[in-house]
VOVEXVEX-851781 format. One line per 8 residues: number of its first residue (from 1); their letters; for each residue x, y, z of N, C-alpha, C, O, CB. Coordinates in nm, 4 decimals, padded with zeros to 6 digits. Glycine has a CB too. Example, Ala and Ser with C-alpha at 12.3 -4.5 7.8 and 13.67 -1.06 7.14 Angstrom:
# VOVEXVEX-851781
1	as	01.3190 -00.5690 00.7800 01.2300 -00.4500 00.7800 01.3200 -00.3300 00.7800 01.4236 -00.3319 00.8465 01.1308 -00.4473 00.9046 | 01.2850 -00.2250 00.7080 01.3670 -00.1060 00.7140 01.2900 00.0030 00.7870 01.3409 00.1138 00.8039 01.4084 -00.0598 00.5725
This chain:
# VOVEXVEX-851781
1	msfrhrpd	00.8812 01.4571 00.3393 00.8611 01.3436 00.4269 00.9560 01.2323 00.3860 00.9710 01.2047 00.2670 00.7146 01.2958 00.4229 | 01.0187 01.1695 00.4806 01.1104 01.0586 00.4542 01.0380 00.9268 00.4762 00.9645 00.9116 00.5737 01.2361 01.0675 00.5446 | 01.0583 00.8320 00.3865 00.9958 00.7009 00.4017 01.0941 00.5947 00.4460 01.0564 00.4784 00.4601 00.9316 00.6591 00.2725 | 01.2165 00.6308 00.4678 01.3150 00.5352 00.5182 01.3341 00.5611 00.6665 01.3440 00.6762 00.7092 01.4509 00.5464 00.4410 | 01.3392 00.4571 00.7428 01.3516 00.4740 00.8873 01.4925 00.4379 00.9320 01.5376 00.3242 00.9179 01.2477 00.3878 00.9617 | 01.5598 00.5376 00.9859 01.6927 00.5181 01.0428 01.6941 00.5903 01.1770 01.6135 00.6808 01.1987 01.8066 00.5714 00.9464 | 01.7827 00.5526 01.2660 01.7873 00.6188 01.3972 01.8064 00.7696 01.3889 01.7613 00.8420 01.4777 01.8980 00.5600 01.4794 | 01.8730 00.8190 01.2831 01.8970 00.9624 01.2736 01.7876 01.0368 01.1968 01.8001 01.1570 01.1737 02.0299 00.9869 01.2078
9	dppdavgi	01.6802 00.9671 01.1566 01.5705 01.0331 01.0862 01.4993 01.1309 01.1781 01.4956 01.1105 01.2994 01.4713 00.9299 01.0316 | 01.4430 01.2367 01.1217 01.3661 01.3300 01.2039 01.2423 01.2610 01.2613 01.2006 01.1568 01.2109 01.3252 01.4539 01.1214 | 01.1840 01.3180 01.3654 01.0691 01.2542 01.4311 00.9495 01.2301 01.3393 00.8701 01.1397 01.3653 01.0251 01.3381 01.5463 | 00.9346 01.3094 01.2317 00.8193 01.2905 01.1435 00.8447 01.1891 01.0321 00.7577 01.1689 00.9473 00.7799 01.4225 01.0826 | 00.9611 01.1251 01.0302 00.9906 01.0242 00.9282 00.8975 00.9049 00.9470 00.8610 00.8694 01.0591 01.1397 00.9793 00.9355 | 00.8604 00.8446 00.8361 00.7656 00.7345 00.8390 00.8341 00.6069 00.7950 00.8922 00.6020 00.6866 00.6444 00.7641 00.7500 | 00.8281 00.5041 00.8769 00.8797 00.3739 00.8372 00.7754 00.3005 00.7551 00.6569 00.3035 00.7883 00.9200 00.2908 00.9602 | 00.8175 00.2353 00.6496 00.7253 00.1558 00.5687 00.6864 00.0322 00.6493 00.7737 -00.0430 00.6926 00.7896 00.1158 00.4308
17	ppalgkam	00.5584 00.0106 00.6695 00.5177 -00.1073 00.7452 00.5471 -00.2344 00.6664 00.5277 -00.2370 00.5448 00.3684 -00.0998 00.7806 | 00.5938 -00.3403 00.7337 00.6171 -00.4665 00.6630 00.4927 -00.5151 00.5900 00.5024 -00.5823 00.4873 00.6640 -00.5731 00.7604 | 00.3765 -00.4811 00.6431 00.2519 -00.5232 00.5792 00.2357 -00.4630 00.4405 00.1638 -00.5182 00.3573 00.1335 -00.4849 00.6655 | 00.3019 -00.3499 00.4141 00.2918 -00.2862 00.2834 00.3558 -00.3738 00.1757 00.2986 -00.3910 00.0681 00.3581 -00.1475 00.2859 | 00.4715 -00.4281 00.2031 00.5363 -00.5188 00.1082 00.4530 -00.6427 00.0830 00.4413 -00.6890 -00.0305 00.6733 -00.5590 00.1588 | 00.3956 -00.6956 00.1887 00.3090 -00.8134 00.1751 00.1848 -00.7796 00.0919 00.1418 -00.8588 00.0081 00.2671 -00.8664 00.3148 | 00.1286 -00.6623 00.1159 00.0101 -00.6203 00.0405 00.0429 -00.6029 -00.1071 -00.0371 -00.6393 -00.1933 -00.0465 -00.4896 00.0974 | 00.1601 -00.5476 -00.1366 00.1994 -00.5302 -00.2758 00.2150 -00.6650 -00.3452 00.1746 -00.6805 -00.4604 00.3298 -00.4506 -00.2850
25	asyrslld	00.2729 -00.7622 -00.2762 00.2880 -00.8965 -00.3341 00.1505 -00.9609 -00.3544 00.1269 -01.0265 -00.4558 00.3766 -00.9861 -00.2427 | 00.0616 -00.9423 -00.2592 -00.0744 -00.9966 -00.2724 -00.1482 -00.9326 -00.3889 -00.2212 -00.9998 -00.4618 -00.1534 -00.9753 -00.1428 | -00.1288 -00.8024 -00.4061 -00.1922 -00.7325 -00.5176 -00.1383 -00.7849 -00.6509 -00.2151 -00.8049 -00.7451 -00.1690 -00.5802 -00.5063 | -00.0087 -00.8067 -00.6593 00.0487 -00.8624 -00.7832 -00.0099 -01.0005 -00.8130 -00.0377 -01.0332 -00.9283 00.2030 -00.8717 -00.7724 | -00.0282 -01.0807 -00.7085 -00.0893 -01.2132 -00.7269 -00.2332 -01.2005 -00.7767 -00.2774 -01.2770 -00.8624 -00.0860 -01.2929 -00.5947 | -00.3058 -01.1027 -00.7218 -00.4422 -01.0793 -00.7687 -00.4438 -01.0417 -00.9166 -00.5274 -01.0909 -00.9925 -00.5090 -00.9692 -00.6858 | -00.3523 -00.9553 -00.9572 -00.3439 -00.9180 -01.0982 -00.3161 -01.0396 -01.1857 -00.3747 -01.0544 -01.2929 -00.2352 -00.8126 -01.1189 | -00.2265 -01.1263 -01.1397 -00.1953 -01.2484 -01.2152 -00.3199 -01.3358 -01.2300 -00.3471 -01.3891 -01.3376 -00.0823 -01.3281 -01.1457
33	eleagsin	-00.3952 -01.3498 -01.1204 -00.5173 -01.4305 -01.1249 -00.6196 -01.3710 -01.2212 -00.6843 -01.4433 -01.2971 -00.5782 -01.4427 -00.9850 | -00.6335 -01.2388 -01.2173 -00.7285 -01.1722 -01.3061 -00.6873 -01.1904 -01.4520 -00.7706 -01.2235 -01.5365 -00.7386 -01.0225 -01.2719 | -00.5601 -01.1692 -01.4816 -00.5105 -01.1839 -01.6184 -00.5219 -01.3274 -01.6681 -00.5437 -01.3507 -01.7870 -00.3661 -01.1380 -01.6269 | -00.5071 -01.4239 -01.5771 -00.5177 -01.5652 -01.6149 -00.6631 -01.6107 -01.6280 -00.6902 -01.7204 -01.6768 -00.4459 -01.6521 -01.5124 | -00.7561 -01.5262 -01.5843 -00.8974 -01.5632 -01.5908 -00.9429 -01.6481 -01.4742 -01.0534 -01.7022 -01.4767 -00.9246 -01.6361 -01.7176 | -00.8594 -01.6609 -01.3715 -00.8948 -01.7416 -01.2539 -01.0009 -01.6751 -01.1676 -01.0763 -01.7428 -01.0976 -00.7713 -01.7683 -01.1701 | -01.0067 -01.5421 -01.1728 -01.1082 -01.4671 -01.0976 -01.1710 -01.3645 -01.1917 -01.1107 -01.3246 -01.2914 -01.0457 -01.3968 -00.9708 | -01.2934 -01.3225 -01.1582 -01.3607 -01.2212 -01.2393 -01.3357 -01.0822 -01.1802 -01.2731 -01.0682 -01.0751 -01.5129 -01.2502 -01.2480
41	datfrrra	-01.3858 -00.9799 -01.2499 -01.3634 -00.8416 -01.2062 -01.4183 -00.8148 -01.0665 -01.3536 -00.7487 -00.9853 -01.4268 -00.7452 -01.3047 | -01.5373 -00.8662 -01.0389 -01.5993 -00.8411 -00.9083 -01.5166 -00.9025 -00.7953 -01.4986 -00.8408 -00.6903 -01.7424 -00.8974 -00.9052 | -01.4675 -01.0221 -00.8168 -01.3836 -01.0884 -00.7158 -01.2526 -01.0126 -00.6985 -01.2044 -00.9947 -00.5866 -01.3556 -01.2356 -00.7555 | -01.1952 -00.9681 -00.8108 -01.0715 -00.8906 -00.8033 -01.0921 -00.7645 -00.7200 -01.0123 -00.7357 -00.6308 -01.0222 -00.8538 -00.9443 | -01.1967 -00.6903 -00.7478 -01.2219 -00.5649 -00.6754 -01.2445 -00.5893 -00.5260 -01.1930 -00.5154 -00.4422 -01.3434 -00.4927 -00.7352 | -01.3208 -00.6918 -00.4937 -01.3480 -00.7225 -00.3521 -01.2200 -00.7591 -00.2791 -01.1945 -00.7106 -00.1689 -01.4497 -00.8373 -00.3398 | -01.1395 -00.8446 -00.3407 -01.0150 -00.8866 -00.2768 -00.9113 -00.7742 -00.2738 -00.8349 -00.7636 -00.1778 -00.9577 -01.0076 -00.3492 | -00.9077 -00.6901 -00.3775 -00.8146 -00.5775 -00.3807 -00.8466 -00.4786 -00.2691 -00.7559 -00.4186 -00.2115 -00.8195 -00.5071 -00.5176
49	lgvglivr	-00.9739 -00.4615 -00.2385 -01.0126 -00.3728 -00.1292 -00.9543 -00.4230 00.0028 -00.9041 -00.3440 00.0827 -01.1664 -00.3622 -00.1197 | -00.9609 -00.5524 00.0254 -00.9035 -00.6096 00.1471 -00.7525 -00.5982 00.1521 -00.6950 -00.5723 00.2578 -00.9428 -00.7539 00.1594 | -00.6879 -00.6175 00.0377 -00.5416 -00.6101 00.0285 -00.4935 -00.4654 00.0433 -00.3879 -00.4402 00.1013 -00.4930 -00.6688 -00.1059 | -00.5713 -00.3715 -00.0091 -00.5271 -00.2332 -00.0193 -00.5579 -00.1439 00.0982 -00.5516 -00.0217 00.0846 -00.5855 -00.1746 -00.1365 | -00.5906 -00.1993 00.2127 -00.6151 -00.1183 00.3319 -00.5387 -00.1783 00.4486 -00.5653 -00.2906 00.4914 -00.7671 -00.1097 00.3640 | -00.4432 -00.1013 00.4993 -00.3629 -00.1455 00.6128 -00.3839 -00.0438 00.7250 -00.3453 00.0725 00.7126 -00.2098 -00.1594 00.5744 | -00.4444 -00.0881 00.8325 -00.4705 00.0009 00.9455 -00.3782 -00.0385 01.0597 -00.3750 -00.1536 01.1033 -00.6205 -00.0054 00.9898 | -00.3028 00.0614 01.1071 -00.2120 00.0394 01.2191 -00.2552 00.1292 01.3340 -00.3532 00.2029 01.3225 -00.0637 00.0674 01.1785
57	erdawild	-00.1832 00.1232 01.4433 -00.2178 00.2031 01.5609 -00.2094 00.3533 01.5334 -00.2950 00.4289 01.5792 -00.1264 00.1671 01.6767 | -00.1078 00.3973 01.4596 -00.0854 00.5408 01.4389 -00.1236 00.5934 01.3019 -00.1293 00.7148 01.2825 00.0560 00.5714 01.4624 | -00.1501 00.5041 01.2051 -00.1814 00.5497 01.0706 -00.2516 00.4399 00.9920 -00.2669 00.3268 01.0381 -00.0544 00.5942 00.9980 | -00.2934 00.4772 00.8721 -00.3539 00.3813 00.7801 -00.2934 00.4035 00.6426 -00.2655 00.5169 00.6036 -00.5096 00.3958 00.7761 | -00.2732 00.2946 00.5693 -00.2233 00.2994 00.4324 -00.3358 00.2516 00.3419 -00.3999 00.1501 00.3691 -00.0934 00.2120 00.4144 | -00.3590 00.3253 00.2344 -00.4687 00.2953 00.1438 -00.4129 00.2896 00.0019 -00.3449 00.3822 -00.0423 -00.5829 00.4015 00.1558 | -00.4414 00.1818 -00.0687 -00.3965 00.1645 -00.2063 -00.4975 00.2270 -00.3012 -00.6151 00.1907 -00.2992 -00.3762 00.0150 -00.2394 | -00.4533 00.3199 -00.3839 -00.5364 00.3818 -00.4869 -00.4959 00.3203 -00.6204 -00.3932 00.3570 -00.6775 -00.5203 00.5392 -00.4886
65	lsterwwr	-00.5761 00.2275 -00.6696 -00.5432 00.1561 -00.7925 -00.5417 00.2476 -00.9141 -00.4643 00.2249 -01.0071 -00.6414 00.0438 -00.8147 | -00.6251 00.3497 -00.9150 -00.6332 00.4359 -01.0333 -00.5061 00.5184 -01.0547 -00.4736 00.5522 -01.1685 -00.7525 00.5289 -01.0212 | -00.4340 00.5511 -00.9475 -00.3110 00.6300 -00.9601 -00.1857 00.5491 -00.9274 -00.0741 00.6001 -00.9368 -00.3179 00.7513 -00.8694 | -00.2043 00.4236 -00.8892 -00.0942 00.3361 -00.8483 -00.0104 00.4012 -00.7388 00.1123 00.4070 -00.7471 -00.0055 00.3015 -00.9689 | -00.0780 00.4488 -00.6384 -00.0123 00.5113 -00.5234 -00.0651 00.4509 -00.3941 -00.1808 00.4103 -00.3838 -00.0340 00.6644 -00.5240 | 00.0234 00.4467 -00.2972 -00.0181 00.4195 -00.1598 -00.0348 00.5550 -00.0927 00.0512 00.6421 -00.1049 00.0865 00.3279 -00.0826 | -00.1443 00.5721 -00.0228 -00.1697 00.6940 00.0531 -00.1617 00.6605 00.2007 -00.2153 00.5593 00.2457 -00.3081 00.7561 00.0171 | -00.0948 00.7459 00.2750 -00.0823 00.7293 00.4198 -00.1647 00.8376 00.4867 -00.1495 00.9561 00.4572 00.0672 00.7358 00.4659
73	ydgvalss	-00.2518 00.7960 00.5768 -00.3308 00.8901 00.6546 -00.2895 00.8765 00.8000 -00.2951 00.7675 00.8568 -00.4839 00.8652 00.6367 | -00.2479 00.9873 00.8605 -00.1986 00.9837 00.9985 -00.2959 01.0453 01.0985 -00.2580 01.0754 01.2117 -00.0663 01.0555 01.0071 | -00.4207 01.0640 01.0574 -00.5194 01.1246 01.1444 -00.5338 01.2736 01.1207 -00.6294 01.3354 01.1674 -00.4839 01.0994 01.2873 | -00.4385 01.3320 01.0479 -00.4410 01.4751 01.0201 -00.4320 01.5015 00.8701 -00.5076 01.5828 00.8169 -00.3266 01.5459 01.0933 | -00.3418 01.4345 00.8030 -00.3170 01.4635 00.6616 -00.2880 01.3362 00.5827 -00.2534 01.2322 00.6386 -00.2003 01.5613 00.6473 | -00.3032 01.3480 00.4513 -00.2682 01.2405 00.3588 -00.1339 01.2712 00.2951 -00.1039 01.3866 00.2643 -00.3774 01.2221 00.2503 | -00.0543 01.1692 00.2757 00.0681 01.1805 00.1971 00.0707 01.0588 00.1060 00.0100 00.9563 00.1370 00.1979 01.1891 00.2887 | 00.1411 01.0698 -00.0063 00.1362 00.9590 -00.1011 00.2743 00.9049 -00.1324 00.3764 00.9693 -00.1081 00.0684 01.0026 -00.2288
81	lrfreveg	00.2740 00.7845 -00.1871 00.3952 00.7124 -00.2208 00.3659 00.6270 -00.3427 00.2755 00.5435 -00.3388 00.4454 00.6257 -00.1015 | 00.4409 00.6459 -00.4519 00.4228 00.5628 -00.5716 00.4812 00.4240 -00.5473 00.5743 00.4084 -00.4684 00.4897 00.6289 -00.6956 | 00.4265 00.3235 -00.6151 00.4760 00.1866 -00.6019 00.6258 00.1774 -00.6197 00.6946 00.1175 -00.5371 00.4081 00.0971 -00.7018 | 00.6777 00.2363 -00.7270 00.8202 00.2183 -00.7566 00.9091 00.2785 -00.6483 01.0247 00.2380 -00.6358 00.8540 00.2807 -00.8914 | 00.8599 00.3729 -00.5706 00.9407 00.4323 -00.4637 00.9639 00.3321 -00.3506 01.0683 00.3363 -00.2855 00.8725 00.5588 -00.4089 | 00.8695 00.2434 -00.3268 00.8890 00.1442 -00.2213 00.9518 00.0171 -00.2734 01.0125 -00.0577 -00.1969 00.7577 00.1121 -00.1550 | 00.9385 -00.0087 -00.4017 00.9953 -00.1302 -00.4581 01.1450 -00.1169 -00.4797 01.2187 -00.2153 -00.4728 00.9270 -00.1643 -00.5888 | 01.1909 00.0093 -00.5067 01.3266 00.0408 -00.5425 01.4287 -00.0302 -00.4686 01.5477 -00.0097 -00.4925 01.3497 00.1768 -00.5280
């Protein structure tokens, strides 16, 4: 599966939603707040749940904190993407 979207990509190629980059930045901010003691564990988990779910018309992206992966569900199957693959 390709995660870069170009006009010559095959039809099954997946473009990274802009919301994914925003969610990653929000998650990093949450980590900073937790490490600084500004929020507690329960607040972190509640807010991370909101940050880590992106639902679009054709698919959904879900952040799995335990494996540091984004999972994409297209209604049929799951595929995964590590953080560093999208940050690169």
